[in-house]
C-alpha positions, 0 to 999 in steps of 0.5 A, spaced: 986 754 142 983 759 147 984 761 154 983 758 160 983 764 163 975 767 163 975 774 161 973 779 166 971 786 166 975 791 169 971 793 173 969 787 178 976 787 179 976 794 182 970 793 185 972 788 189 980 791 190 976 797 192 971 795 197 976 791 200 980 797 201 974 800 205 972 794 209 979 795 211 980 801 212 973 800 217 976 795 221 982 800 222 977 806 224 973 802 228 979 797 232 974 791 232 973 785 229 966 783 230 961 778 226 958 783 222 965 784 219 963 777 214 957 782 211 961 788 211 966 786 206 960 783 201 956 790 202 962 794 200 964 790 194 957 790 192 956 798 194 963 800 190 960 796 184 954 800 184 958 806 186 962 805 179 956 804 175 953 811 178 959 814 176 959 811 169 952 815 167 953 821 172 960 823 171 966 823 176 972 827 177 976 822 179 977 816 173 982 809 173 981 808 166 973 807 166 972 805 173 970 812 177 973 811 183 970 816 187 962 814 187 965 807 188 969 809 194 963 813 197 958 808 195 962 802 198 962 806 205 954 806 204 954 800 204 958 799 210 954 803 213 947 800 212 950 793 215 953 797 221 946 800 222 942 794 221 947 790 226 947 795 231 939 795 231 938 787 231 940 784 237 946 780 239 946 773 241 948 772 248 949 765 251 947 762 257 
């Protein structure tokens, strides 16, 4: 009988951890909880996963197994900065 737990790639799990770490660091640096944080977390996770894929092809000086840590951190922050930039451009709603 096969295991009930599916086989998950370590890159996905590490990308989630790195993305959550980047999002928490953004929250500590910013110091204010804003509604766009709901979009920052998935953007950081997706950025970390894309960064890992880039680092696997380009090369990275810091590896955790086959996971490219530096590229994952950098592209995760790029994802966060894109969301923050878009959030600053889009006008906020004001209640009447």
